[in-house]
C-alpha positions, 0 to 999 in steps of 0.5 A: 462551528459545524459538525461534518461527517465523512465516511470513506469506503475504500474497495480495493481491486487487485490486478495480477502482475503475473499469472504465476502462483507463488507463496509470497504475494502483494496480497499477503500485506495489510492494505494501508492507505488512508489518503492519496494525493487526489483526495488530499489536495481536495481536503477530503482525507482523515489525515493530511500527512501523506505517507504511501504504503505498499498499495495494491494494483488498483484502489477505489475510494468512495466518499459519502457513498456512491450516490454522491459520485465522490470517488478516487482511483489509485494505481501502482503501475509496478503491479500492472506491468508484466515482468519479462524476467523472474522477480523474487521478493528480494528483487522487489525489496532491492536486497543485494550484497555488496563487495564484502558479501554483506546484505544491503537494501537499495534506498531508492528501490521504492521509486520503482515499486512504491510509486502510485498515480491517483485520480479523484472526482468530488462535489464539495462546498469549499469555503467562501462558496454558496454551493457545492462545486464539481472538482477533478484531481490527479496526483502522484506519490512515491517513496524517494528514499528509505534507510533500514540499517543493519539490524532491520535488514537482518530481521527482514532477511530472517523472515524471507529465509523462512520461505527460501530455506532449502528442502530436506533432500535433493529430490524435493529441491529438483522437483521444485525446479522441475515443475516450472517447466509445466508453467507452475511454481511453488504452491501459493498460500491458498493451495497450501491451506487447502492441502493442510485442511483437506489433503487436496493436491492439484492434478497438474502437480501430481502429473508433473510428479509422475513424469519427474520420476519417469525421467529421474528414476534414481529418486525412487529410492526416496519415494516409491511413487509419484503420490509419495513424492508430491505428498512429501513436497506439499507437506514440506512446502506448506509448512514453509509457506504457512510459516510465513505468518509475519508480514515483512512489510511490517518491518519499517525503514528507520528513515523514510522520505515520501513525496507527492504532487497533485493538480485539481480543477474546479468547474465554475459553472458545474459543467465540464465545458465551463471555465475552471479554476485550479489548485496545485500542491506538492509536499514532502514527508519525513518519517523516523520510526523507532521500533519497540518490537516486531510490530510496534513502532513510534513514528515521528513525521515532519511535513512541508507542503506548498499549495497554489490555491485558485479555489477562492472567490471574493465578495463580487464572486471573482476568482483569485489565487493565494499561495501558502505553506503548510508546515508541521508534524505528526506523532503516531503510535503503532501498537499491533492492530492499532494506530493512535496519532495526532497531527498538527499543521500550521498554514502561512499565508493571508490568514494564520490557520492551523489543523489539529486532528487526532486519529485512530486506525484499527486493522480488523484483518489484512483486508479491512481497517477502520479509521476515525479522526476528530479535531480542528481543520484549516478554515477559520469558520465552521472548522470542527471535523469528525471523520470516520473511514473504512478501508476494504480490500478485495483479493481478485488476483495476486501480483506474483513473486518467484523464488 
């Protein structure tokens, strides 16, 4: 048995989908992405159970350090495409009312909002090869279907309404709408924190308050001048925004079905212009989440994965293809910032093989998490694995929602 150490350092670069500021953004969500299809098909991930989370616009994954050149990129086009009309958080989650005026969540909305593409490059020694081979992979993954149920839909709405609740008077409500004419929106989290900590109010909001009271003099009975108006507005807005401490993404669907496909090339002579072998894979993952409380869940995953693998050589170094199915499941306990999991996959084909791996993830903060795993991988020989991964998210922009 051999011991292999895999360090995955994930740096996340966020590209803004809009230029507007807003209190509810993609950056308020934890970054959770321990695997993507491009690396999964190359067997370079701490878990083989592929479950897409709310990815940020662009993610860069680095395996075994930059010097080795092993990288994977993943992008969520929803956050890269400009929205021609205002999009609220309810629009993003697919929340609407039915004919009975009851709220519902569109079970297929994630096909639009939670679909990502990945590209991976890695130099690796595959089983049966005498030397490491350069490989390139592309992948796509999405959430095909999700069902929340009435109770979790209500909980999600309660959280959203913390921000969407009305202002205490008509003057503030109208001012909040008025500032949009100045290419501004409700102050985002950073502006609100700066106001609470330092009392700072951006000048463009103060200028808007002056013009607002000049146009609507009747509101001077509420506020004697622009400074009083904008201060009251920031005081109330900051409380609403900063009360949005509970991440709605933590409210998991009761049932979720994820899908992924991937295609990879192996360069036989380690040159781009050399002949290639290919590997193709597709898989489905079913997640049933039992909720303990607001943030704690027990997940039961079931997976079926088909692989057409051309990364094989015989004793005379001739390449050949083999097809197989991976079938199994995963049990994951989500406790606050910890995730404890065990996964088992059995491979059918020429040889009976299985993967038995336990892993743990600790979310240090919304930007940084650590993932570790230990167990037995699929190959018949040299199959003891130890995996350590670090996911690091950098906020370089915000994909904006509107109220």
